[in-house]
VEXDOMI-545017 format. One line per 2 residues: number of its first residue (from 1); their letters; for each residue x, y, z of N, C-alpha, C. Coordinates in pm, 1 decimal. Layout:
# residues N
NUM> a> X,Y,Z,X,Y,Z,X,Y,Z ~ ...
END
This chain:
# residues 257
1> ct> -11236.9,-9430.6,2591.7,-11193.3,-9339.5,2696.7,-11043.5,-9358.2,2726.3 ~ -10995.9,-9479.4,2718.5,-10856.5,-9508.7,2750.4,-10760.2,-9437.5,2656.9
3> td> -10798.6,-9424.0,2530.3,-10710.5,-9364.7,2429.6,-10740.2,-9217.2,2402.2 ~ -10843.5,-9162.0,2465.7,-10883.5,-9023.6,2440.5,-10825.3,-8933.2,2548.9
5> ps> -10735.1,-8839.9,2515.5,-10671.9,-8754.0,2616.7,-10768.3,-8655.6,2682.3 ~ -10888.6,-8639.4,2628.0,-10984.1,-8545.1,2685.6,-11068.9,-8606.6,2795.7
7> cf> -11043.4,-8734.8,2830.1,-11121.6,-8798.6,2934.9,-11039.0,-8907.3,3003.0 ~ -11091.9,-8959.5,3116.0,-11023.6,-9065.8,3188.8,-11126.6,-9145.9,3267.6
9> wh> -11086.5,-9265.0,3314.4,-11175.9,-9350.6,3391.8,-11171.8,-9311.0,3539.2 ~ -11291.6,-9301.5,3602.6,-11301.2,-9270.8,3745.3,-11419.1,-9348.4,3803.8
11> dg> -11390.0,-9438.7,3897.1,-11494.8,-9520.7,3959.6,-11582.6,-9588.5,3855.1 ~ -11519.8,-9638.8,3750.0,-11592.5,-9711.7,3647.1,-11666.4,-9624.9,3547.7
13> tc> -11643.8,-9492.9,3553.6,-11711.1,-9400.1,3463.6,-11609.0,-9322.0,3383.4 ~ -11635.2,-9303.2,3254.6,-11548.8,-9222.0,3169.8,-11582.7,-9075.0,3194.2
15> vd> -11484.6,-8998.1,3246.4,-11508.8,-8861.4,3290.3,-11430.7,-8763.1,3203.3 ~ -11497.2,-8654.3,3159.6,-11430.5,-8546.8,3087.0,-11327.6,-8482.1,3179.4
17> vh> -11210.4,-8445.8,3125.0,-11102.3,-8391.8,3208.4,-11142.7,-8263.0,3281.4 ~ -11238.4,-8188.9,3226.4,-11281.5,-8066.1,3291.8,-11348.9,-8093.9,3425.7
19> yg> -11398.2,-8216.3,3445.4,-11479.7,-8246.8,3562.2,-11417.0,-8352.9,3651.5 ~ -11288.3,-8377.6,3634.1,-11221.9,-8481.2,3711.4,-11211.4,-8451.7,3859.5
21> ac> -11215.7,-8323.2,3897.3,-11203.0,-8285.8,4038.3,-11338.6,-8265.5,4105.4 ~ -11446.4,-8293.5,4035.5,-11579.9,-8268.6,4091.3,-11606.9,-8354.8,4214.1
23> pt> -11664.9,-8296.4,4317.9,-11711.1,-8375.7,4431.8,-11847.9,-8435.3,4400.8 ~ -11898.0,-8519.8,4487.8,-12036.2,-8565.4,4475.4,-12126.4,-8445.0,4499.7
25> md> -12220.8,-8421.3,4409.4,-12298.2,-8296.7,4418.0,-12434.9,-8311.2,4352.9 ~ -12529.1,-8232.7,4404.6,-12661.6,-8216.2,4345.6,-12676.1,-8070.9,4304.0
27> iv> -12719.1,-8047.7,4181.2,-12732.8,-7912.0,4127.3,-12876.3,-7891.1,4078.4 ~ -12943.8,-7791.2,4132.5,-13074.2,-7750.4,4080.3,-13052.9,-7627.8,3993.3
29> vl> -13076.9,-7641.5,3864.9,-13060.1,-7531.5,3770.9,-13192.1,-7456.9,3757.9 ~ -13190.6,-7328.3,3792.8,-13307.9,-7242.7,3777.0,-13286.5,-7157.7,3652.6
31> ld> -13369.6,-7181.0,3553.5,-13351.8,-7127.0,3418.5,-13449.6,-7012.9,3393.2 ~ -13396.4,-6895.5,3361.2,-13479.1,-6778.0,3333.0,-13563.9,-6803.2,3208.8
33> gs> -13695.5,-6811.9,3229.7,-13787.8,-6833.3,3118.6,-13867.1,-6708.6,3084.9 ~ -13817.3,-6592.3,3124.6,-13890.0,-6467.8,3099.1,-13885.2,-6429.7,2951.8
35> as> -13972.4,-6336.8,2913.9,-13981.0,-6293.6,2773.9,-13852.0,-6228.5,2726.3 ~ -13773.9,-6172.9,2818.0,-13648.6,-6107.8,2779.2,-13552.4,-6204.7,2712.9
37> mt> -13565.3,-6333.5,2743.4,-13473.7,-6433.8,2689.0,-13503.1,-6468.7,2543.3 ~ -13612.8,-6418.2,2486.9,-13644.7,-6446.0,2347.0,-13562.1,-6359.5,2252.4
39> qs> -13490.6,-6260.4,2303.9,-13407.4,-6173.9,2220.2,-13284.2,-6249.6,2171.0 ~ -13215.6,-6190.0,2073.2,-13088.9,-6246.5,2029.6,-12984.6,-6223.6,2137.7
41> fg> -12902.9,-6326.2,2163.8,-12794.0,-6319.4,2260.8,-12666.4,-6361.3,2189.3 ~ -12573.6,-6266.4,2174.3,-12451.2,-6298.7,2104.0,-12480.8,-6349.5,1964.0
43> rh> -12422.8,-6465.6,1931.6,-12445.7,-6523.8,1798.8,-12572.3,-6606.7,1791.4 ~ -12648.3,-6609.9,1901.0,-12767.6,-6693.5,1908.9,-12892.9,-6609.7,1884.8
45> pn> -12982.5,-6651.7,1794.8,-13102.5,-6572.8,1767.1,-13202.2,-6570.0,1882.8 ~ -13191.0,-6664.3,1975.4,-13282.9,-6671.3,2089.1,-13204.2,-6716.3,2212.0
47> gy> -13197.4,-6630.5,2313.6,-13115.9,-6660.5,2431.0,-13165.8,-6780.4,2509.6 ~ -13296.8,-6796.2,2519.2,-13352.5,-6908.0,2595.8,-13314.4,-7041.4,2533.2
49> ya> -13332.5,-7052.6,2403.1,-13298.6,-7178.5,2335.8,-13148.3,-7204.9,2341.1 ~ -13069.5,-7098.7,2338.6,-12923.8,-7114.8,2348.1,-12885.8,-7176.6,2482.4
51> li> -12947.7,-7129.3,2592.0,-12919.6,-7185.8,2724.1,-12961.4,-7332.5,2731.0 ~ -13074.1,-7365.3,2671.0,-13119.7,-7504.8,2669.2,-13015.7,-7593.5,2601.5
53> em> -12964.5,-7549.1,2486.6,-12865.5,-7630.3,2414.6,-12736.6,-7645.1,2494.7 ~ -12693.5,-7538.0,2561.1,-12572.6,-7546.5,2644.0,-12592.2,-7643.5,2759.7
55> lk> -12710.1,-7642.3,2819.3,-12738.4,-7733.7,2929.8,-12745.1,-7877.9,2882.3 ~ -12795.1,-7900.5,2762.1,-12795.4,-8036.0,2706.1,-12652.4,-8088.1,2692.5
57> dw> -12562.8,-8002.5,2646.0,-12421.8,-8041.8,2633.8,-12360.6,-8066.5,2771.4 ~ -12393.1,-7979.5,2867.7,-12332.8,-7988.3,3001.2,-12371.0,-8118.2,3071.3
59> vs> -12499.4,-8155.2,3066.3,-12541.1,-8278.0,3135.6,-12480.0,-8402.1,3070.1 ~ -12438.8,-8388.3,2944.5,-12374.2,-8500.7,2876.9,-12228.1,-8515.6,2917.9
61> ll> -12169.1,-8407.6,2972.4,-12027.9,-8408.9,3009.4,-12004.2,-8430.0,3158.3 ~ -12095.8,-8382.9,3243.6,-12079.8,-8399.1,3387.0,-12074.5,-8546.5,3426.3
63> pl> -12000.3,-8580.0,3532.3,-11995.5,-8719.1,3578.9,-12122.0,-8754.4,3655.7 ~ -12229.5,-8781.7,3582.8,-12358.6,-8805.8,3647.2,-12362.4,-8942.1,3716.4
65> ag> -12451.9,-8952.3,3815.8,-12460.0,-9073.4,3897.7,-12522.5,-9190.5,3822.9 ~ -12603.3,-9161.5,3721.0,-12664.1,-9268.2,3641.9,-12799.3,-9314.2,3691.1
67> dl> -12848.7,-9259.4,3802.1,-12976.1,-9304.9,3858.0,-13092.0,-9220.3,3807.3 ~ -13210.4,-9279.2,3802.9,-13330.6,-9210.7,3760.4,-13378.8,-9115.2,3869.0
69> ga> -13459.3,-9017.5,3829.2,-13511.6,-8921.3,3924.2,-13597.7,-8983.0,4031.7 ~ -13660.4,-9095.7,4002.6,-13747.9,-9161.5,4099.1,-13675.1,-9265.1,4183.8
71> ag> -13542.1,-9272.5,4173.7,-13466.9,-9378.7,4239.4,-13470.6,-9370.4,4391.8 ~ -13480.9,-9248.4,4447.4,-13484.8,-9235.1,4592.0,-13349.4,-9248.3,4656.9
73> kd> -13350.2,-9282.4,4785.4,-13227.1,-9283.8,4864.2,-13156.0,-9417.7,4853.1 ~ -13034.4,-9415.6,4800.9,-12949.6,-9534.5,4794.7,-12805.9,-9487.3,4783.1
75> pt> -12740.2,-9454.9,4895.8,-12605.0,-9398.4,4893.0,-12504.1,-9484.4,4818.6 ~ -12527.3,-9615.2,4807.3,-12432.4,-9702.1,4737.5,-12428.6,-9672.1,4588.7
77> ky> -12528.8,-9600.6,4538.7,-12534.9,-9573.1,4395.1,-12454.2,-9450.9,4354.6 ~ -12399.4,-9377.2,4453.3,-12333.7,-9251.3,4422.0,-12183.5,-9261.8,4444.2
79> ps> -12106.4,-9295.8,4341.4,-11960.7,-9300.0,4356.9,-11906.2,-9160.0,4380.7 ~ -11786.0,-9153.6,4435.4,-11722.0,-9024.3,4460.2,-11712.1,-8944.2,4331.6
81> gs> -11756.1,-8819.5,4336.3,-11748.4,-8734.2,4218.7,-11868.1,-8742.6,4127.9 ~ -11975.1,-8810.5,4168.6,-12093.1,-8821.2,4083.1,-12187.5,-8704.0,4106.6
83> ar> -12276.8,-8680.2,4010.4,-12365.0,-8564.1,4016.6,-12507.2,-8601.6,3979.0 ~ -12599.8,-8523.7,4031.5,-12739.5,-8529.4,3988.2,-12783.6,-8386.0,3957.2
85> is> -12877.7,-8372.1,3864.6,-12922.3,-8241.0,3817.5,-13074.6,-8234.5,3821.2 ~ -13126.8,-8115.1,3848.2,-13269.2,-8086.8,3832.8,-13282.9,-7959.8,3749.8
87> iv> -13384.9,-7954.1,3665.1,-13408.0,-7838.2,3578.7,-13542.9,-7776.3,3613.1 ~ -13542.8,-7646.8,3650.8,-13666.2,-7574.5,3682.9,-13664.4,-7442.1,3606.5
89> qf> -13768.9,-7415.9,3531.0,-13782.9,-7287.2,3461.3,-13859.8,-7189.6,3550.2 ~ -13818.3,-7063.5,3552.8,-13893.4,-6964.2,3628.6,-13932.1,-6845.9,3541.1
91> sg> -14053.3,-6797.1,3562.8,-14103.9,-6677.6,3496.0,-14224.7,-6632.2,3576.5 ~ -14338.0,-6609.5,3516.3,-14457.6,-6570.4,3589.9,-14520.1,-6443.9,3535.1
93> dk> -14646.1,-6425.8,3569.0,-14724.3,-6310.6,3524.2,-14722.6,-6204.1,3633.5 ~ -14684.5,-6082.3,3600.0,-14676.5,-5975.6,3700.7,-14811.9,-5947.8,3765.7
95> nl> -14920.4,-5985.2,3697.1,-15054.1,-5966.6,3754.5,-15092.7,-6080.1,3848.4 ~ -15010.8,-6186.9,3847.8,-15035.7,-6301.6,3935.8,-14906.7,-6338.6,4006.6
97> ag> -14837.1,-6238.6,4058.4,-14705.4,-6259.4,4117.8,-14710.0,-6362.5,4229.4 ~ -14610.3,-6452.6,4226.8,-14596.9,-6552.3,4332.1,-14670.3,-6682.0,4306.3
99> tn> -14747.6,-6690.7,4197.1,-14819.6,-6813.5,4166.7,-14783.7,-6861.2,4026.6 ~ -14774.9,-6992.2,4010.7,-14748.5,-7053.3,3880.2,-14626.2,-6992.8,3811.3
101> sa> -14521.1,-6965.6,3890.5,-14402.2,-6902.3,3833.7,-14283.6,-6997.4,3823.8 ~ -14305.9,-7126.1,3849.1,-14201.7,-7227.5,3833.4,-14258.6,-7343.9,3754.8
103> lv> -14180.0,-7394.2,3660.6,-14228.0,-7500.4,3573.1,-14125.2,-7612.7,3564.8 ~ -14171.4,-7736.9,3588.2,-14086.1,-7854.4,3570.0,-14146.7,-7941.2,3460.7
105> sa> -14067.5,-8030.4,3408.9,-14109.3,-8114.6,3297.4,-14219.9,-8211.6,3338.1 ~ -14308.5,-8239.9,3243.3,-14409.0,-8344.7,3262.1,-14354.1,-8480.5,3219.4
107> dg> -14233.2,-8480.8,3165.1,-14169.1,-8603.6,3117.9,-14037.7,-8622.8,3192.6 ~ -13963.3,-8726.9,3157.3,-13829.2,-8747.2,3210.2,-13824.8,-8752.5,3361.4
109> ak> -13736.7,-8672.0,3420.2,-13719.9,-8670.2,3565.0,-13828.5,-8588.2,3634.2 ~ -13905.9,-8511.4,3559.2,-14015.4,-8431.1,3612.6,-13968.2,-8334.2,3721.1
111> gr> -13850.5,-8276.6,3698.4,-13797.9,-8178.5,3791.1,-13722.9,-8236.1,3909.0 ~ -13723.8,-8370.1,3924.6,-13649.8,-8430.4,4034.7,-13501.3,-8436.1,4001.8
113> ls> -13419.4,-8452.4,4104.8,-13275.6,-8468.5,4084.0,-13250.4,-8602.1,4015.5 ~ -13179.3,-8597.6,3904.9,-13154.4,-8717.7,3826.1,-13008.9,-8722.8,3781.3
115> gy> -12956.1,-8842.5,3771.9,-12821.5,-8862.9,3720.4,-12820.7,-8937.8,3589.3 ~ -12934.6,-8939.2,3520.0,-12950.5,-9018.0,3397.8,-12967.0,-8923.2,3279.3
117> vp> -12869.3,-8923.8,3188.6,-12866.3,-8826.6,3078.8,-12992.6,-8827.9,2993.7 ~ -13042.1,-8944.4,2945.2,-13163.7,-8941.2,2862.0,-13282.6,-8876.7,2932.7
119> el> -13293.5,-8899.2,3063.8,-13402.6,-8840.4,3141.1,-13388.6,-8688.7,3148.3 ~ -13267.7,-8640.6,3172.3,-13244.8,-8496.5,3179.8,-13264.5,-8429.7,3044.1
121> rq> -13226.4,-8498.0,2938.2,-13247.9,-8441.4,2804.9,-13397.5,-8432.2,2775.0 ~ -13476.9,-8525.8,2826.6,-13622.0,-8515.9,2814.3,-13673.6,-8392.2,2886.7
123> dl> -13622.6,-8369.7,3007.7,-13662.5,-8251.1,3083.6,-13630.8,-8123.7,3005.9 ~ -13510.8,-8117.3,2948.6,-13469.4,-7997.9,2875.6,-13548.6,-7979.8,2746.9
125> sf> -13582.4,-8089.3,2680.9,-13665.8,-8079.5,2561.0,-13804.7,-8027.0,2596.0 ~ -13857.7,-8072.9,2709.6,-13987.0,-8021.2,2755.2,-13978.2,-7870.5,2779.4
127> qe> -13874.1,-7827.2,2849.0,-13858.7,-7683.9,2875.5,-13841.5,-7604.5,2746.8 ~ -13773.2,-7664.8,2650.3,-13754.6,-7598.8,2520.7,-13888.0,-7570.8,2452.7
129> hn> -13981.1,-7664.6,2464.2,-14109.5,-7651.9,2395.8,-14217.3,-7588.1,2483.1 ~ -14182.0,-7548.7,2603.5,-14279.9,-7487.6,2694.3,-14221.0,-7362.7,2760.0
131> hm> -14168.9,-7274.4,2676.3,-14110.7,-7149.2,2726.0,-14222.5,-7061.5,2781.5 ~ -14212.1,-7022.3,2908.1,-14316.3,-6943.4,2972.9,-14323.5,-6801.6,2915.6
133> ak> -14207.0,-6738.9,2892.7,-14197.0,-6609.6,2823.1,-14285.5,-6501.2,2883.3 ~ -14279.3,-6488.8,3018.0,-14356.0,-6382.8,3083.7,-14259.4,-6293.6,3162.5
135> dt> -14290.9,-6265.9,3287.1,-14207.4,-6177.6,3368.0,-14105.8,-6259.0,3449.2 ~ -14021.4,-6189.9,3525.8,-13909.2,-6256.2,3591.9,-13935.4,-6272.1,3741.4
137> fl> -13998.1,-6383.4,3778.5,-14028.9,-6412.8,3917.8,-13953.5,-6537.2,3961.9 ~ -13875.9,-6524.7,4068.2,-13783.3,-6628.8,4111.8,-13827.2,-6701.0,4238.9
139> ne> -13915.6,-6641.6,4316.7,-13949.9,-6691.6,4449.3,-13991.7,-6838.7,4451.0 ~ -14086.8,-6874.1,4368.3,-14140.9,-7010.7,4370.0,-14035.6,-7113.4,4329.2
141> al> -13951.7,-7078.4,4232.6,-13846.9,-7170.6,4188.4,-13742.3,-7192.0,4298.2 ~ -13705.5,-7085.2,4369.5,-13611.3,-7099.7,4480.4,-13668.6,-7189.5,4589.5
143> dm> -13796.0,-7173.0,4618.5,-13859.7,-7255.5,4720.6,-13863.2,-7402.1,4677.6 ~ -13888.1,-7425.2,4549.3,-13887.5,-7560.7,4496.5,-13748.6,-7622.8,4507.1
145> aa> -13646.3,-7542.7,4478.6,-13508.2,-7592.0,4487.9,-13476.0,-7635.6,4630.3 ~ -13513.9,-7553.6,4728.0,-13488.2,-7588.0,4868.1,-13555.0,-7719.9,4903.9
147> gl> -13675.4,-7742.3,4852.7,-13747.2,-7865.4,4881.1,-13681.0,-7989.4,4823.4 ~ -13611.6,-7973.4,4711.8,-13544.2,-8087.5,4649.3,-13425.6,-8136.9,4731.6
149> fs> -13373.3,-8052.4,4819.6,-13258.2,-8088.3,4901.4,-13297.1,-8140.9,5039.8 ~ -13421.6,-8176.1,5057.8,-13465.9,-8221.9,5189.5,-13563.7,-8337.6,5173.7
151> gp> -13611.8,-8388.2,5285.0,-13705.7,-8499.6,5283.5,-13638.9,-8630.4,5320.7 ~ -13717.1,-8731.6,5354.9,-13662.5,-8859.4,5404.2,-13582.2,-8937.3,5301.3
153> ly> -13601.8,-8910.7,5172.7,-13529.2,-8985.0,5068.9,-13400.6,-8915.9,5026.3 ~ -13373.6,-8797.0,5082.7,-13253.7,-8725.4,5038.5,-13129.3,-8784.9,5103.6
155> pv> -13024.7,-8817.4,5024.9,-12902.6,-8877.4,5080.9,-12832.1,-8785.5,5180.1 ~ -12785.4,-8841.7,5289.9,-12708.2,-8767.7,5389.0,-12565.9,-8821.7,5382.4
157> dg> -12486.3,-8766.7,5292.2,-12352.0,-8820.1,5268.4,-12249.4,-8710.6,5245.0 ~ -12281.8,-8585.8,5285.4,-12186.8,-8477.1,5272.6,-12174.8,-8418.7,5134.0
159> rr> -12264.8,-8455.2,5043.8,-12257.1,-8403.7,4906.8,-12278.3,-8252.5,4900.8 ~ -12224.3,-8189.6,4796.2,-12248.3,-8048.8,4772.0,-12392.0,-8031.4,4721.9
161> ri> -12458.1,-7928.4,4771.0,-12592.4,-7893.1,4724.6,-12585.8,-7752.1,4667.5 ~ -12622.1,-7738.1,4541.9,-12601.1,-7612.8,4469.9,-12728.8,-7572.0,4397.1
163> vl> -12766.6,-7445.9,4412.2,-12873.4,-7385.9,4331.3,-12805.3,-7292.1,4233.2 ~ -12819.9,-7319.8,4104.1,-12756.8,-7240.1,3998.9,-12863.5,-7159.1,3926.5
165> vl> -12860.4,-7026.7,3942.9,-12958.2,-6937.7,3879.5,-12896.2,-6877.3,3754.5 ~ -12960.4,-6900.5,3640.3,-12919.0,-6840.6,3512.9,-13020.6,-6732.1,3479.6
167> lg> -12977.5,-6606.3,3485.1,-13069.0,-6492.6,3480.1,-13034.2,-6397.8,3366.1 ~ -13136.9,-6353.4,3291.3,-13113.9,-6261.9,3181.0,-13175.5,-6124.8,3199.0
169> sp> -13255.2,-6106.4,3304.9,-13319.9,-5977.4,3329.8,-13343.3,-5961.6,3479.5 ~ -13368.8,-5839.6,3527.9,-13381.4,-5817.9,3672.4,-13494.6,-5898.6,3735.3
171> vm> -13468.4,-5952.6,3854.5,-13571.3,-6023.2,3930.8,-13676.5,-5921.6,3974.9 ~ -13804.6,-5958.4,3961.0,-13912.7,-5865.2,3990.5,-13979.3,-5889.8,4125.6
173> de> -13941.6,-5998.4,4194.1,-14006.9,-6029.1,4322.5,-13903.8,-6037.7,4435.4 ~ -13808.9,-5945.1,4435.8,-13702.8,-5946.5,4536.7,-13757.2,-5945.5,4679.3
175> sm> -13867.1,-5877.2,4700.4,-13922.4,-5865.4,4835.3,-13979.5,-5997.1,4887.5 ~ -13995.3,-6096.1,4799.5,-14055.3,-6224.1,4838.3,-13952.1,-6334.9,4855.9
177> ls> -13824.3,-6302.4,4844.0,-13722.7,-6407.7,4839.3,-13667.3,-6448.7,4974.6 ~ -13694.1,-6374.5,5079.3,-13630.9,-6404.0,5208.3,-13666.5,-6542.7,5261.3
179> gp> -13790.0,-6585.8,5241.2,-13832.2,-6717.0,5289.9,-13753.8,-6831.0,5228.1 ~ -13756.6,-6845.6,5095.0,-13680.2,-6954.8,5033.6,-13529.9,-6940.5,5050.7
181> lg> -13478.7,-6816.9,5054.3,-13335.2,-6797.9,5077.3,-13295.9,-6849.1,5215.3 ~ -13381.4,-6827.3,5314.2,-13355.1,-6878.1,5448.1,-13350.2,-7030.1,5450.8
183> ki> -13437.1,-7095.0,5375.1,-13438.5,-7241.2,5367.8,-13310.2,-7293.7,5302.6 ~ -13269.4,-7228.4,5194.6,-13148.0,-7270.4,5123.7,-13026.2,-7256.5,5213.4
185> qa> -13018.9,-7146.9,5286.8,-12906.1,-7124.9,5377.4,-12908.1,-7225.6,5492.7 ~ -13025.9,-7255.5,5543.7,-13037.4,-7344.4,5658.9,-12991.3,-7486.5,5628.4
187> ig> -13007.8,-7530.5,5506.4,-12966.6,-7667.2,5472.2,-12823.6,-7672.1,5418.6 ~ -12756.2,-7557.8,5417.3,-12616.2,-7555.8,5376.2,-12592.9,-7561.0,5227.4
189> ah> -12695.0,-7527.0,5148.2,-12677.9,-7525.8,5002.3,-12609.8,-7396.2,4959.1 ~ -12537.9,-7401.6,4848.3,-12473.0,-7284.1,4790.3,-12561.9,-7228.6,4679.4
191> lv> -12586.5,-7099.2,4682.7,-12661.8,-7032.0,4576.9,-12563.3,-6961.6,4484.7 ~ -12560.0,-7004.7,4360.1,-12470.3,-6949.5,4258.1,-12553.2,-6870.6,4157.8
193> gi> -12510.5,-6749.5,4125.6,-12584.8,-6665.6,4033.5,-12503.7,-6627.5,3911.1 ~ -12564.7,-6644.4,3793.3,-12501.6,-6606.1,3666.8,-12595.4,-6511.9,3592.3
195> vv> -12551.5,-6387.4,3571.7,-12622.9,-6298.6,3480.8,-12568.8,-6324.9,3340.9 ~ -12657.9,-6360.2,3249.8,-12620.3,-6393.0,3112.6,-12647.1,-6271.3,3024.6
197> rr> -12540.0,-6211.1,2974.4,-12551.6,-6090.1,2892.1,-12569.9,-6124.0,2744.6 ~ -12628.5,-6030.2,2671.8,-12647.4,-6047.0,2528.2,-12519.2,-6021.7,2450.6
199> sd> -12429.1,-5939.7,2505.4,-12307.1,-5903.0,2432.4,-12193.2,-5881.7,2531.3 ~ -12075.5,-5848.6,2478.7,-11959.7,-5824.4,2564.6,-11978.7,-5699.4,2650.3
201> sh> -12048.5,-5601.2,2598.4,-12071.1,-5477.7,2673.9,-12182.7,-5496.7,2776.2 ~ -12177.9,-5416.4,2883.1,-12277.5,-5422.6,2989.7,-12388.2,-5321.4,2962.5
203> at> -12508.2,-5369.6,2933.0,-12623.0,-5281.9,2914.3,-12688.0,-5253.2,3049.7 ~ -12776.4,-5153.9,3052.4,-12848.4,-5121.0,3175.9,-12923.9,-5240.9,3229.7
205> ld> -12983.7,-5319.5,3140.9,-13057.5,-5439.5,3182.0,-12966.6,-5537.5,3254.7 ~ -12844.2,-5553.6,3206.1,-12748.3,-5645.4,3269.4,-12709.6,-5596.2,3408.6
207> nd> -12686.1,-5466.5,3419.8,-12648.4,-5410.0,3549.4,-12762.8,-5421.0,3650.0 ~ -12886.0,-5401.2,3600.7,-13002.2,-5413.7,3689.1,-13021.9,-5558.9,3732.3
209> ae> -12996.9,-5651.7,3639.5,-13006.8,-5793.3,3674.2,-12903.9,-5829.6,3779.8 ~ -12781.9,-5777.2,3765.5,-12676.9,-5801.5,3864.3,-12715.4,-5746.1,4000.6
211> as> -12773.8,-5627.6,4001.9,-12812.6,-5565.2,4128.0,-12919.7,-5645.3,4200.9 ~ -12999.3,-5720.1,4126.7,-13104.8,-5799.5,4189.7,-13058.2,-5939.0,4229.3
213> lk> -12952.4,-5989.9,4165.1,-12908.5,-6128.0,4190.0,-12786.0,-6137.5,4280.2 ~ -12690.8,-6050.7,4260.2,-12564.6,-6062.0,4334.4,-12581.9,-6056.9,4486.3
215> pi> -12673.4,-5973.9,4538.9,-12686.9,-5968.2,4685.5,-12739.5,-6096.7,4749.8 ~ -12798.1,-6188.6,4671.7,-12858.5,-6306.9,4732.4,-12772.8,-6432.5,4717.5
217> vt> -12660.0,-6424.2,4645.8,-12578.4,-6544.2,4629.6,-12500.0,-6571.7,4757.6 ~ -12447.0,-6691.3,4768.1,-12368.8,-6731.5,4884.5,-12235.7,-6657.4,4887.2
219> ep> -12189.5,-6624.7,5006.4,-12057.3,-6563.2,5021.1,-11949.2,-6671.5,5026.3 ~ -11826.9,-6642.6,4977.5,-11783.4,-6515.1,4920.8,-11847.0,-6489.2,4784.0
221> td> -11898.4,-6370.5,4767.9,-11976.0,-6336.4,4649.2,-11898.6,-6356.4,4520.1 ~ -11773.0,-6317.8,4516.1,-11695.1,-6326.4,4392.5,-11676.4,-6469.8,4345.1
223> ah> -11688.9,-6566.1,4435.2,-11674.7,-6706.9,4398.1,-11808.6,-6773.1,4368.7 ~ -11917.7,-6695.6,4376.7,-12051.7,-6750.9,4352.9,-12132.9,-6667.8,4253.9
225> fk> -12068.7,-6571.9,4187.9,-12143.2,-6484.9,4096.9,-12058.1,-6448.1,3976.5 ~ -12124.1,-6442.9,3860.9,-12060.5,-6390.5,3739.5,-12164.6,-6316.0,3657.5
227> ni> -12119.3,-6210.6,3590.9,-12197.8,-6138.4,3491.8,-12120.9,-6157.3,3361.5 ~ -12175.6,-6237.0,3269.3,-12093.8,-6287.3,3159.6,-12173.1,-6290.8,3028.9
229> ai> -12106.4,-6262.3,2918.3,-12169.0,-6272.7,2786.8,-12199.8,-6418.7,2756.3 ~ -12312.2,-6443.5,2693.4,-12356.2,-6580.7,2669.7,-12254.7,-6660.4,2588.1
231> dn> -12181.7,-6594.2,2499.1,-12084.9,-6665.4,2416.1,-11965.7,-6716.6,2497.0 ~ -11948.4,-6665.6,2619.5,-11838.5,-6710.6,2705.2,-11885.0,-6803.0,2817.3
233> lk> -12013.8,-6833.4,2819.3,-12070.5,-6908.8,2931.1,-12011.5,-7049.2,2942.1 ~ -11998.8,-7118.4,2831.6,-11946.3,-7255.0,2836.8,-11802.5,-7256.9,2887.9
235> ee> -11718.0,-7172.3,2827.8,-11575.9,-7174.5,2861.8,-11548.9,-7122.3,3002.5 ~ -11623.9,-7021.0,3045.9,-11593.9,-6955.4,3172.5,-11670.6,-7012.3,3291.6
237> vf> -11779.9,-7080.6,3267.2,-11859.4,-7134.4,3377.9,-11866.9,-7286.1,3372.7 ~ -11926.6,-7340.6,3269.6,-11949.4,-7485.0,3266.3,-11818.7,-7564.3,3261.2
239> dk> -11724.6,-7522.7,3175.3,-11598.5,-7596.6,3164.0,-11509.8,-7580.8,3287.0 ~ -11529.7,-7474.6,3364.9,-11447.1,-7450.4,3483.4,-11523.1,-7478.9,3613.2
241> wc> -11633.5,-7548.2,3601.5,-11719.3,-7572.6,3716.3,-11643.4,-7637.1,3833.1 ~ -11556.3,-7732.0,3803.0,-11482.3,-7803.3,3907.7,-11332.0,-7780.5,3899.6
243> np> -11291.1,-7666.3,3846.4,-11149.2,-7635.4,3834.7,-11099.7,-7573.9,3965.6 ~ -11020.0,-7646.5,4045.8,-10979.8,-7596.4,4177.5,-10881.7,-7479.9,4172.7
245> st> -10826.0,-7449.9,4055.4,-10729.9,-7340.5,4045.1,-10797.8,-7205.3,4027.1 ~ -10929.3,-7204.4,4013.6,-11002.9,-7079.7,3996.8,-11085.7,-7050.6,4121.1
247> aw> -11115.7,-6922.0,4142.1,-11202.9,-6885.1,4253.7,-11338.9,-6951.1,4236.9 ~ -11377.3,-6967.9,4112.7,-11508.3,-7026.3,4083.2,-11516.8,-7172.0,4130.9
249> gs> -11412.2,-7249.7,4106.3,-11416.8,-7391.3,4140.4,-11358.9,-7425.3,4276.5 ~ -11288.0,-7331.4,4339.6,-11215.7,-7364.5,4461.6,-11307.3,-7406.8,4575.4
251> wl> -11415.3,-7334.7,4598.8,-11503.9,-7369.9,4710.3,-11577.4,-7501.1,4684.2 ~ -11604.0,-7529.6,4556.4,-11675.9,-7652.5,4522.9,-11591.2,-7775.6,4547.1
253> vd> -11464.4,-7767.6,4509.5,-11375.0,-7882.4,4520.1,-11322.9,-7900.6,4661.2 ~ -11303.3,-7789.2,4733.7,-11252.2,-7797.0,4871.1,-11366.8,-7837.1,4963.9
255> lk> -11374.2,-7963.6,4998.4,-11485.3,-8014.8,5076.3,-11483.3,-7970.5,5222.0 ~ -11379.2,-7898.1,5262.0,-11371.9,-7852.5,5400.2,-11451.7,-7723.8,5421.2
257> t> -11490.6,-7656.9,5310.2,-11560.8,-7529.5,5323.2,-11710.7,-7548.3,5310.3
END
């Protein structure tokens, strides 16, 4: 790390330069597992698997806290700028709307917030091999995300709490989202929405997905929402996650907001 210009030491951890400004944060990633994601996206033959691979790379680069998902509350374990991640897949059957529409891993962190890369990679491998591939129901996953940010074991140390929704098709249960959205807002978490497009051009499906997701993200909307081609997702979202010079990273890094 000392000789590599792409990284530096921070609180005893080798940090990628893209993430040097990151605050202490917990991120719940809600991953679209609907059947629409099985299509080709950009240069990728399957959009769902492409997102899984990008997330595997991302968790390897973020300045993670290093603790297991079952570690519980121990504020001394979280140096400034450390992160924990949770992975939740959402889909569901339109004939059984509102039930069994969120899936967490049976291995690794089991959907809990974790700062340990091998554990998170286990979670992502589980999701890779258990693609739900049904309809697009978000309600249960949002409610699960809100629950991860509360409880007696959750650290109270001013950390950022973020729900990151990666969406490839219109949400089908918009009328059911007010409850979990209220919980997310009440605990001060930021809801970030990304519509992942198949190509550079905007198809009707992409516009419909935007119409269902953009109204529910945290304000200011332009700093919490993007409609982006999958081939640009790494460079425009993941690599700029903590870049304070962009609208995207400014609210995250500015701890006063």
